[in-house]
N, C-alpha and C positions, 0 to 999 in steps of 0.2 A: 757735606763732606763725604768722600768715598771712604769705605772701610780700608782701602789700600793706600789712602793718602798718607804721606810721611813728610812732615814739615821739618826743617832744620831743628834739631834738639828734641823732636817729638817722635815717639815710637809708634809704629802701626799697632792696630788692635791685636793682631796675632803676636807681635813682639811683646806687648804688654802681658798677654795671657801666658806666654812662655816664661817670661821673667818672674811673674807672680807665682807660677807653679814651682819654680826652683826655690823660691822662698818658703812656699807653703809645704811642700812634700815632706821635708825632714821633720817639721813640727807636727804635721798630721800623722806621720808614721809613729812618732814618739808617743803621741796621745793614744793611738789605737793599741800600741803595745801594752798599755796599762789595763786593757780589758781582760776579763776572765777568758780562759782558753777557748771555751765554746763560742763566745761572742767574737773573739779576735779572729778565729778561723773564718767565720762567715764574712765578717767585715773586710778582711784582707782579700778574700775572693771577690767580694762585691767591688772593691776598689781596683781590682785587676792586678794586685801584687803577686798573687799566687793562685795555683789551681785548687780544685776541691779537696785535694789531698794535702795541701799545705806546702807544695813544692813551688819554688820561685818561678814566676812566669817569665817567658822569654821577653825581654824588653821590647823587641821588635814587634811582638804580638799584643802588647798591652794597649788597649784603647781607652785611655783615661778620659774623663770628662774635661771640659774646657776650664773648669774652675773660675767661671765668670764672677761668682759672688765674692770669693776671697779677693779677686783683683779689684772689685769695686770698693771693698773695705780699705785696701791699701791705698788706692788712688784717692779716695775721698779724704783719707787722713792727710795725704800730701796736699790736696786741694785747699785745705784750710790752714796749711802751714805746719802740719805735724810730720812725724816720721813713721816709716813702715814698721820699725821694730816695736814700737809701742802698740801699734794696731794689730800685730801679727796674731796674738791670741784670739782676738775677735774674728779675724779672717779664718782661723782654724775652726772656731765655733760655728760660723755660718756654713762652712763646708760640711761639717758633721751633721748639722741640722738638715741641710739639703739632701744628704745621702740617707738620712733617716726617712725623709719623705719619699725618696725613690724606692727604698726597700718596701715600704708600706704600699706605695702606689702600684708597684708590680704585682703585689698580692691582690689588691682590690680590683685592679684592671684585668687580672689573669694573664698578664704579659709574660711570655716565656723566654723572650730574648731582650737583652740590653747590651749595648756596646759590642755587638757581634758575638756574644756568648750567652749561654743559658743564664737566666736570672737566678738570684740566690734561692728564692723559694722553690724553683724548679729543681734545684740541685739538693738542697738541704731540707726542704719541707716548709710548709706554711708557718707553723708555730716557731721553729728556730729562726726563720727570716724575720718574723715580727719582733721577736725578742732581740735580735741583733740590731734592728732599727731602733728599738727602745733604748738599747745600750748606747747607741751613737747620740741620741738626744740627751741622755743623762750625762754623757761624756762632754758634750758641748758646754753645759753649765759648769762642769768641773774645771774645764780649761779656762773659762772666764774667771772663776773663783781662785784657781791656783796661781794665776798671774800676779795676784796681790796688788793690783792697780786700785787706787782710790775710787776709780769710776766703776768698779766691778758690779756694785749693786745696781747702778743706773744702767750699765750694759746688760745685766741679766734681765732687767725689766723691759728693756728695748727688745731683747731677743724673745722674751716671753710673748710680748705683744705680736711680734712677727709670726711666731709659731702658732698662736691661737688664730690669727687671721688666715694662715695657710690651711689650718684644719677646718675652719669655717668654709673656706672656698672649696676644699675637697669634699666636704659634706654636701655642699650645693651641687657640685659636679656629679656626685653619686645620685642625688635626688633627681637630676635631669634624666637619668637612665630609665626612671619609672614614669616619666611624664612625656606627653606629646606636645604640650603647649609652652615650650620654653621660649622666652622672648630675648631679643638681642640685648636689651639693657641689663637684664638679670644675668645674662651670659657674660657680659663685660664685667659686671660686679663680681662674678665668680672668678674670672681671670685676675682681677685686681687682688683678690685674696689669695688664690691658689699659687699664683706666680709673682704678681707685683709686690706682695707684702714682704717676701723674703729679700728681693732685690732692694726694696726701699729700706728694709731693716739693715741691709749690708752697707748702703751708703750713709745711713744715719749713724750706724756704729762707727764707721770710719771717721766721720766728721766729729763725733763725740770724743773718740780716743785721740783724734788729732788736735783737740783743743778748740774746736769751732764754737761759735756763738750759738745760742738756741735758734736764731733765725737761719743760720747756715745749716744746722742739723735738719731743720724742717724743710728747707729748700732742697737739700740733697736727698732727703727721704722722698720727697715728691718726684724728683728726677728719677730715682730708682724705681718708684712705683710705676710711673709712666713707661719707663724702659721695660719693666717687667711685663706689662700688657702687650707691648710691641713684641717682646720675646715669645709670649704665648700665641699671638697671632701668627708669627712666623713658624712656630712649632706646629700649630694646627694645619698650616698650609703644607708643611713637610709630611704631616701624618696622612695627608691625602695624596699629594703629588710628589713626595720626596723619593729620591733614589735609595732603594734598600741598601746599596753598597755604602752609602754615606750615612744613612740614618741608623743602620743596624737593626731595623725592624722590617717585617714583610711589607710588600707594596700594598697601598690602600688599607693599612691596618686599622685606621680609625673608622673607615666605612664598614669594614668587616665586623667591627665591634659595635656598629650603630652608634658611635660616639657623637653626641650633639656638640661638636666643636663650633667655634665662632663662624667659620665660613659656611658650615652646614645650616646653622640657625639663621644666618642672614639669607641664605638661599631659600630656605623654607618660608621665610616671610615675604618673598618677592611677589607672590600672587600671580605667577605666570604658569604656563603649561608644564615647564620643566620642574617648577617647584611642586606642583601637584603630583607629578610622577615620583619625584623624590620623596614626598610625604608618604606615598603608598609603599615605597620600598622600606622606609624607616619604620613603618608600622608592621611590616611583615618580618617575623624572626627567622625565616628560612635562610640558611646559609647560602651566600652568593658565590657563583663561579668567578673565575678570573675575568672573564668577559663581562659579566654583570657588574663586577666591582669597577672596572674601567668605565663602563657606561654610566654608573652612578656618579663617578668623579666628573664625567662630562656634564651630567645634569647640574651638578653643583656649580660648575663653571658657567654653563648657559644661563642659570638663574642669577648669576652675578655674585656668587659667594666668594670667588677668588678675587675679583676686582674690589669688592667691598672690603675684604680683609687687608689687602695691600694699601688701599686708600686710607683706611682707619689707622693702620700702622704708621703711615707717613704723617698723619695728623698728630698722633700721640708722640711720635719722635720729635716733631717740632715743639710740642708743649714741654716735653722732657728737657730739651735744650734751653728753653726759656727759663725753666726752674734752675738749671745748672748755672746760667748766666746770673740769675738773681742771687746766687750764693757768693758772688764775687770771688771765684776760685783763682788759685795761682795758674798762670798760663799753660805750663806744660801738662800738669795733671788734668786740667780742664779739657785740653785738646784730646787727651787720651781717653778721658771719660766719654767725650762726644764720639770718638771713634768706636768705642765699645758699644755705645747705644746704637750707632748705625749698623754695626755688625749684627747686633741682636735683632734689629728690625727687618733686616734684608737678607737673612740667611737662605731664604727660598729662591732668591733671584739668581 
């Protein structure tokens, strides 16, 4: 299925994301308004709602995230016969958790740009940005509890499991920076935790709040997890070959940071001349020129890293869609979940 396919009665992936954001944003803003002033100011800046002085941002200049995870929550609830209103607090919670991870990731990775503007830590400092991220994580659980749903305790446990898996994946990712011998399988396991876990948590929460059976919750969680690794593969490809105008990050940013992303690890394991030259570059901490960065990207391609990542993403996408079918979902939300998975897997195409 193409990400642009629109069947009668089914919305495209981009239409789904746009509609989900219209549902999410008022509830998300209301939740953030409850934060202490110091945290609210940084969070609002991070979300793109206002500038560093607290002045409202020009709507035309706001580069908000796609809010894929909340959309997955809402669609998964509909897929098992539930409604979006019941699942909305869970959708807000996963978006808060996602942005908690982004605030912390930017600090850990030293990234100074996100969504075409300076990152929160670059503007407000490391400590305040970390605290703002902590506040968003705390707020996520408060949103779940405040909804008063009988499933709140179960939902909180599901969210906790997802957060812990994300943190374990991030810890693995950080450990890779200190190692030269990172294998493809452990890199895939890292991606499953760092990215797949929260997408799987999103679809599981949606199925849970939609009244799905335990088997449906499990199948939709597996769908989200596989989709999440596809998403990470596409993100890794964009981190090497993405257009800065679209990604909001400098060209070849992952190479510049010597990030052992999935295409790089696959290329390093190729055992060819290009892989050997790439290994030498990754062992040398010397900052690379623009020409050297472009040459390194070419080495990754010649060693098969780009082809491997795209092929792996297609395989995982097929497996994700199998899990989606196993959940016996309603037709419209099923088609829309499949469209989101295709969009996630093929963003670099």
